[in-house]
MARDREN-180174 format. One record per atom (N, C-alpha, C): residue number from 1; residue in three letters; atom name; x, y, z. Coordinates in pm, 1 decimal, m for minus. Layout:
% residues N
    nr   rest   atom          X          Y          Z
   NUM    ALA     CA          X          Y          Z
...
END
This chain:
% residues 103
    nr   rest   atom          X          Y          Z
     1    UNK      N       84.5     m124.6       m5.1
     1    UNK     CA        0.5        2.3        5.9
     1    UNK      C       90.9      124.5        3.2
     2    UNK      N       59.9      227.3      m83.6
     2    UNK     CA      130.7      340.9      m87.8
     2    UNK      C       72.8      450.5        2.7
     3    UNK      N      156.9      512.6       75.9
     3    UNK     CA      119.4      624.9      155.5
     3    UNK      C      212.6      724.7      187.3
     4    UNK      N      166.6      842.6      219.6
     4    UNK     CA      260.2      959.4      251.8
     4    UNK      C      320.2      937.2      396.5
     5    UNK      N      231.4      902.0      478.4
     5    UNK     CA      280.8      896.9      629.3
     5    UNK      C      233.2      769.5      692.8
     6    UNK      N      300.9      708.2      775.1
     6    UNK     CA      261.7      589.8      849.9
     6    UNK      C      289.5      617.8     1001.0
     7    UNK      N      175.7      587.5     1081.1
     7    UNK     CA      184.4      611.1     1226.5
     7    UNK      C      160.1      484.4     1288.5
     8    UNK      N      236.6      440.1     1386.1
     8    UNK     CA      208.0      309.6     1449.1
     8    UNK      C      156.6      349.5     1596.2
     9    UNK      N       57.0      301.5     1630.5
     9    UNK     CA       m3.1      334.1     1762.5
     9    UNK      C        8.7      214.7     1852.3
    10    UNK      N       12.1      245.9     1984.2
    10    UNK     CA        9.2      128.5     2085.8
    10    UNK      C     m112.3       60.7     2092.3
    11    UNK      N     m104.2      m73.5     2095.9
    11    UNK     CA     m230.4     m161.3     2104.6
    11    UNK      C     m268.8     m174.6     2248.5
    12    UNK      N     m391.5     m178.9     2273.4
    12    UNK     CA     m456.5     m204.8     2400.2
    12    UNK      C     m463.4     m356.2     2429.6
    13    UNK      N     m476.8     m397.3     2543.9
    13    UNK     CA     m501.4     m533.2     2570.6
    13    UNK      C     m656.4     m538.5     2606.2
    14    UNK      N     m699.2     m658.0     2640.0
    14    UNK     CA     m842.8     m683.8     2650.0
    14    UNK      C     m898.5     m613.7     2780.7
    15    UNK      N     m823.6     m561.8     2868.5
    15    UNK     CA     m869.4     m498.1     2988.8
    15    UNK      C     m868.0     m350.6     2967.4
    16    UNK      N     m833.8     m293.3     2852.6
    16    UNK     CA     m816.1     m158.5     2837.5
    16    UNK      C     m902.2     m101.2     2716.7
    17    UNK      N    m1029.5     m113.7     2716.6
    17    UNK     CA    m1112.6      m70.5     2614.2
    17    UNK      C    m1099.2       71.2     2590.7
    18    UNK      N    m1092.5      147.0     2700.3
    18    UNK     CA    m1064.8      299.7     2680.0
    18    UNK      C     m945.5      336.0     2607.9
    19    UNK      N     m838.2      255.5     2626.9
    19    UNK     CA     m714.7      277.6     2565.0
    19    UNK      C     m721.7      247.6     2412.7
    20    UNK      N     m793.3      136.8     2380.2
    20    UNK     CA     m814.1      103.3     2239.9
    20    UNK      C     m898.1      209.9     2169.6
    21    UNK      N    m1004.9      245.6     2230.0
    21    UNK     CA    m1084.8      357.6     2176.5
    21    UNK      C     m999.7      477.1     2147.9
    22    UNK      N     m924.4      513.2     2238.7
    22    UNK     CA     m846.7      639.6     2240.6
    22    UNK      C     m733.7      621.0     2124.5
    23    UNK      N     m689.8      499.2     2097.7
    23    UNK     CA     m598.7      469.7     1985.8
    23    UNK      C     m656.0      522.4     1861.0
    24    UNK      N     m774.8      465.8     1829.6
    24    UNK     CA     m847.4      501.1     1714.1
    24    UNK      C     m872.6      646.0     1709.6
    25    UNK      N     m925.7      698.3     1815.3
    25    UNK     CA     m965.0      837.8     1819.4
    25    UNK      C     m844.3      938.1     1799.4
    26    UNK      N     m739.3      897.6     1867.9
    26    UNK     CA     m612.3      995.7     1841.4
    26    UNK      C     m553.5      984.1     1706.6
    27    UNK      N     m567.5      866.1     1661.8
    27    UNK     CA     m502.9      849.9     1509.2
    27    UNK      C     m591.1      922.1     1413.9
    28    UNK      N     m716.2      919.4     1433.7
    28    UNK     CA     m821.3      988.1     1338.4
    28    UNK      C     m799.8     1149.1     1364.3
    29    UNK      N     m778.5     1175.8     1490.9
    29    UNK     CA     m756.1     1321.7     1515.3
    29    UNK      C     m626.6     1380.8     1447.0
    30    UNK      N     m530.3     1295.7     1461.7
    30    UNK     CA     m401.6     1325.8     1403.6
    30    UNK      C     m408.8     1346.8     1259.5
    31    UNK      N     m498.9     1255.8     1195.0
    31    UNK     CA     m513.1     1268.3     1041.6
    31    UNK      C     m568.3     1393.1     1013.3
    32    UNK      N     m679.5     1441.1     1090.2
    32    UNK     CA     m744.5     1558.8     1057.2
    32    UNK      C     m640.4     1682.8     1079.2
    33    UNK      N     m563.0     1680.3     1171.8
    33    UNK     CA     m459.2     1784.3     1205.9
    33    UNK      C     m368.8     1796.8     1095.6
    34    UNK      N     m332.9     1685.8     1040.4
    34    UNK     CA     m226.8     1679.2      933.2
    34    UNK      C     m284.7     1679.5      793.0
    35    UNK      N     m412.3     1694.4      772.5
    35    UNK     CA     m489.8     1682.5      666.2
    35    UNK      C     m459.2     1561.3      584.6
    36    UNK      N     m448.5     1443.9      651.6
    36    UNK     CA     m445.9     1316.3      586.1
    36    UNK      C     m589.9     1268.2      563.1
    37    UNK      N     m629.5     1250.0      451.3
    37    UNK     CA     m762.7     1234.8      418.9
    37    UNK      C     m798.7     1087.6      391.3
    38    UNK      N     m700.7     1002.6      395.6
    38    UNK     CA     m725.5      849.5      386.7
    38    UNK      C     m638.2      785.4      483.5
    39    UNK      N     m700.8      681.9      556.8
    39    UNK     CA     m627.5      614.6      666.7
    39    UNK      C     m685.0      466.2      664.3
    40    UNK      N     m587.4      377.5      706.3
    40    UNK     CA     m623.3      239.7      713.8
    40    UNK      C     m584.6      189.8      849.3
    41    UNK      N     m674.1      117.7      908.8
    41    UNK     CA     m642.3       61.8     1046.0
    41    UNK      C     m640.6      m93.9     1028.5
    42    UNK      N     m539.1     m161.3     1098.7
    42    UNK     CA     m541.0     m304.9     1096.1
    42    UNK      C     m640.3     m339.0     1219.1
    43    UNK      N     m662.8     m454.0     1248.7
    43    UNK     CA     m759.3     m494.1     1347.5
    43    UNK      C     m673.4     m475.6     1480.0
    44    UNK      N     m671.6     m362.6     1531.2
    44    UNK     CA     m581.1     m322.1     1646.9
    44    UNK      C     m607.1     m410.4     1761.7
    45    UNK      N     m488.7     m468.7     1819.1
    45    UNK     CA     m490.9     m537.8     1943.5
    45    UNK      C     m537.2     m680.7     1934.8
    46    UNK      N     m584.5     m727.0     1797.4
    46    UNK     CA     m646.9     m860.9     1810.0
    46    UNK      C     m555.6     m973.8     1773.9
    47    UNK      N     m435.9     m957.6     1746.9
    47    UNK     CA     m346.9    m1064.2     1723.1
    47    UNK      C     m253.4    m1075.3     1846.9
    48    UNK      N     m137.9    m1010.3     1843.5
    48    UNK     CA      m32.1    m1028.3     1938.4
    48    UNK      C      m90.9     m996.3     2081.1
    49    UNK      N     m177.8     m904.6     2087.1
    49    UNK     CA     m232.4     m861.5     2227.2
    49    UNK      C     m360.5     m946.4     2257.1
    50    UNK      N     m406.8    m1026.7     2173.0
    50    UNK     CA     m512.8    m1109.8     2194.6
    50    UNK      C     m644.8    m1047.6     2243.1
    51    UNK      N     m677.3     m925.1     2203.3
    51    UNK     CA     m791.5     m862.2     2231.3
    51    UNK      C     m905.9     m937.6     2145.1
    52    UNK      N    m1011.1     m985.4     2203.5
    52    UNK     CA    m1107.2    m1060.0     2121.1
    52    UNK      C    m1163.4     m977.0     2006.0
    53    UNK      N    m1162.8    m1036.6     1897.3
    53    UNK     CA    m1200.4     m969.3     1767.6
    53    UNK      C    m1333.1     m898.4     1771.5
    54    UNK      N    m1439.3     m970.8     1833.9
    54    UNK     CA    m1568.4     m911.0     1826.4
    54    UNK      C    m1580.5     m786.5     1915.8
    55    UNK      N    m1506.5     m784.5     2029.4
    55    UNK     CA    m1507.1     m673.7     2118.5
    55    UNK      C    m1420.5     m562.1     2056.9
    56    UNK      N    m1305.5     m595.9     1992.6
    56    UNK     CA    m1227.5     m493.1     1938.6
    56    UNK      C    m1300.4     m427.0     1816.4
    57    UNK      N    m1380.2     m512.8     1741.8
    57    UNK     CA    m1439.6     m455.3     1634.3
    57    UNK      C    m1551.0     m359.3     1679.9
    58    UNK      N    m1621.6     m390.8     1789.1
    58    UNK     CA    m1719.7     m282.6     1836.4
    58    UNK      C    m1650.8     m154.2     1871.0
    59    UNK      N    m1541.0     m166.2     1936.5
    59    UNK     CA    m1474.1      m50.2     1979.1
    59    UNK      C    m1420.2       33.4     1857.4
    60    UNK      N    m1349.1      m37.1     1765.7
    60    UNK     CA    m1291.3       33.4     1660.9
    60    UNK      C    m1402.2       88.9     1559.7
    61    UNK      N    m1496.1       14.7     1536.6
    61    UNK     CA    m1609.8       58.1     1443.7
    61    UNK      C    m1679.0      185.3     1504.7
    62    UNK      N    m1713.4      182.7     1628.8
    62    UNK     CA    m1776.3      292.3     1700.5
    62    UNK      C    m1687.9      408.0     1697.2
    63    UNK      N    m1570.9      395.8     1724.5
    63    UNK     CA    m1473.2      513.5     1729.9
    63    UNK      C    m1461.9      577.5     1590.6
    64    UNK      N    m1449.8      498.2     1478.6
    64    UNK     CA    m1449.3      545.7     1353.0
    64    UNK      C    m1575.1      613.7     1310.9
    65    UNK      N    m1689.7      548.9     1343.0
    65    UNK     CA    m1828.9      601.5     1300.3
    65    UNK      C    m1852.2      730.4     1388.6
    66    UNK      N    m1810.3      736.1     1501.1
    66    UNK     CA    m1826.7      861.9     1585.5
    66    UNK      C    m1746.0      978.5     1519.6
    67    UNK      N    m1617.1      943.9     1482.0
    67    UNK     CA    m1543.1     1055.5     1419.0
    67    UNK      C    m1591.9     1096.5     1288.4
    68    UNK      N    m1643.9     1005.1     1216.9
    68    UNK     CA    m1699.5     1042.9     1079.4
    68    UNK      C    m1828.4     1116.7     1104.0
    69    UNK      N    m1905.4     1093.7     1209.7
    69    UNK     CA    m2023.1     1179.6     1226.9
    69    UNK      C    m1984.1     1315.1     1254.4
    70    UNK      N    m1875.6     1342.9     1328.5
    70    UNK     CA    m1831.2     1469.3     1377.0
    70    UNK      C    m1746.5     1530.9     1269.4
    71    UNK      N    m1658.5     1467.9     1197.9
    71    UNK     CA    m1572.6     1533.2     1094.6
    71    UNK      C    m1562.5     1443.0      971.5
    72    UNK      N    m1675.8     1398.9      921.6
    72    UNK     CA    m1677.2     1316.1      802.9
    72    UNK      C    m1623.8     1386.0      681.1
    73    UNK      N    m1638.9     1511.2      675.0
    73    UNK     CA    m1581.9     1589.5      555.3
    73    UNK      C    m1430.5     1596.2      556.3
    74    UNK      N    m1361.5     1547.5      671.4
    74    UNK     CA    m1218.7     1560.8      676.0
    74    UNK      C    m1156.1     1428.8      611.4
    75    UNK      N    m1235.8     1330.9      571.8
    75    UNK     CA    m1186.1     1208.0      514.2
    75    UNK      C    m1247.9     1169.1      398.9
    76    UNK      N    m1155.6     1123.7      304.7
    76    UNK     CA    m1206.8     1057.1      183.3
    76    UNK      C    m1233.7      916.1      191.9
    77    UNK      N    m1149.8      852.5      279.8
    77    UNK     CA    m1153.1      713.5      290.3
    77    UNK      C    m1100.8      653.7      435.6
    78    UNK      N    m1168.1      575.5      496.8
    78    UNK     CA    m1125.7      508.7      617.2
    78    UNK      C    m1149.0      361.1      586.9
    79    UNK      N    m1032.2      287.9      611.0
    79    UNK     CA    m1041.9      136.0      583.1
    79    UNK      C    m1014.6       70.4      716.3
    80    UNK      N    m1087.5      m29.7      736.1
    80    UNK     CA    m1070.6     m114.7      851.6
    80    UNK      C    m1022.3     m258.4      793.0
    81    UNK      N     m892.0     m273.8      807.4
    81    UNK     CA     m822.4     m389.7      743.3
    81    UNK      C     m848.5     m513.8      841.1
    82    UNK      N     m866.7     m631.3      768.6
    82    UNK     CA     m872.5     m749.7      848.9
    82    UNK      C     m761.0     m856.2      789.1
    83    UNK      N     m759.0     m960.4      870.5
    83    UNK     CA     m654.1    m1065.7      851.0
    83    UNK      C     m706.7    m1179.0      755.1
    84    UNK      N     m838.9    m1196.0      755.0
    84    UNK     CA     m896.2    m1314.7      686.3
    84    UNK      C    m1049.5    m1286.1      658.8
    85    UNK      N    m1119.5    m1382.2      595.6
    85    UNK     CA    m1251.0    m1364.8      567.3
    85    UNK      C    m1347.9    m1357.9      690.1
    86    UNK      N    m1304.6    m1437.4      779.4
    86    UNK     CA    m1385.4    m1455.6      903.8
    86    UNK      C    m1380.7    m1309.6      980.3
    87    UNK      N    m1263.3    m1259.3      982.4
    87    UNK     CA    m1249.1    m1128.6     1051.1
    87    UNK      C    m1334.7    m1015.7      967.5
    88    UNK      N    m1325.5    m1034.7      843.0
    88    UNK     CA    m1400.9     m932.9      753.2
    88    UNK      C    m1548.4     m944.4      792.4
    89    UNK      N    m1603.0    m1067.8      792.5
    89    UNK     CA    m1739.9    m1081.9      831.0
    89    UNK      C    m1779.1    m1020.8      967.4
    90    UNK      N    m1683.8    m1035.2     1072.8
    90    UNK     CA    m1704.8     m980.9     1202.8
    90    UNK      C    m1717.6     m827.7     1195.9
    91    UNK      N    m1622.2     m761.1     1115.8
    91    UNK     CA    m1622.2     m619.3     1096.2
    91    UNK      C    m1757.0     m569.3     1024.9
    92    UNK      N    m1786.2     m643.0      922.8
    92    UNK     CA    m1909.5     m600.8      841.2
    92    UNK      C    m2040.9     m609.1      932.1
    93    UNK      N    m2060.2     m718.0     1011.4
    93    UNK     CA    m2164.9     m738.9     1097.8
    93    UNK      C    m2166.7     m620.2     1200.7
    94    UNK      N    m2047.8     m595.2     1265.0
    94    UNK     CA    m2046.4     m487.8     1363.3
    94    UNK      C    m2076.0     m355.8     1309.3
    95    UNK      N    m2027.5     m315.5     1185.7
    95    UNK     CA    m2061.1     m198.1     1119.0
    95    UNK      C    m2206.9     m194.5     1085.0
    96    UNK      N    m2270.3     m290.0     1043.1
    96    UNK     CA    m2413.6     m293.6     1009.9
    96    UNK      C    m2488.9     m261.6     1146.3
    97    UNK      N    m2448.5     m333.5     1255.9
    97    UNK     CA    m2514.8     m310.7     1379.2
    97    UNK      C    m2494.2     m168.3     1430.5
    98    UNK      N    m2377.6     m113.6     1416.5
    98    UNK     CA    m2358.0       24.1     1454.3
    98    UNK      C    m2436.8      121.7     1383.6
    99    UNK      N    m2452.3       99.4     1249.4
    99    UNK     CA    m2523.8      187.1     1162.0
    99    UNK      C    m2673.5      176.3     1191.3
   100    UNK      N    m2712.0       47.8     1226.1
   100    UNK     CA    m2855.4       28.6     1264.0
   100    UNK      C    m2895.4       99.2     1373.6
   101    UNK      N    m2808.2      102.7     1472.6
   101    UNK     CA    m2829.6      171.0     1614.9
   101    UNK      C    m2847.9      315.6     1598.6
   102    UNK      N    m2779.7      374.8     1493.0
   102    UNK     CA    m2785.0      524.0     1464.9
   102    UNK      C    m2925.3      564.6     1410.9
   103    UNK      N    m3005.7      466.0     1348.9
   103    UNK     CA    m3126.0      503.2     1281.9
   103    UNK      C    m3231.6      566.1     1381.7
END
């Protein structure tokens, strides 16, 4: 993947939901400050730190959706990357649930 800037954020473990949420929020805020209009997130905390994917997905998706509601015009594209098809399905389902809750 080609990019201008790459930031690596600290992953939270499964006891630190607030830290994981902050990781997404601070990365997105940094993007808006630096006028970075496209960003991609791996499934933060879900591999080496063993944060359960379904819980991490809820935190990550909500953090991204909340920022897009607030500053959506600051982004052209936000990508939630996954490791495999199963992970993709979890992210898709979580996003659908989050958007449904907004109705």
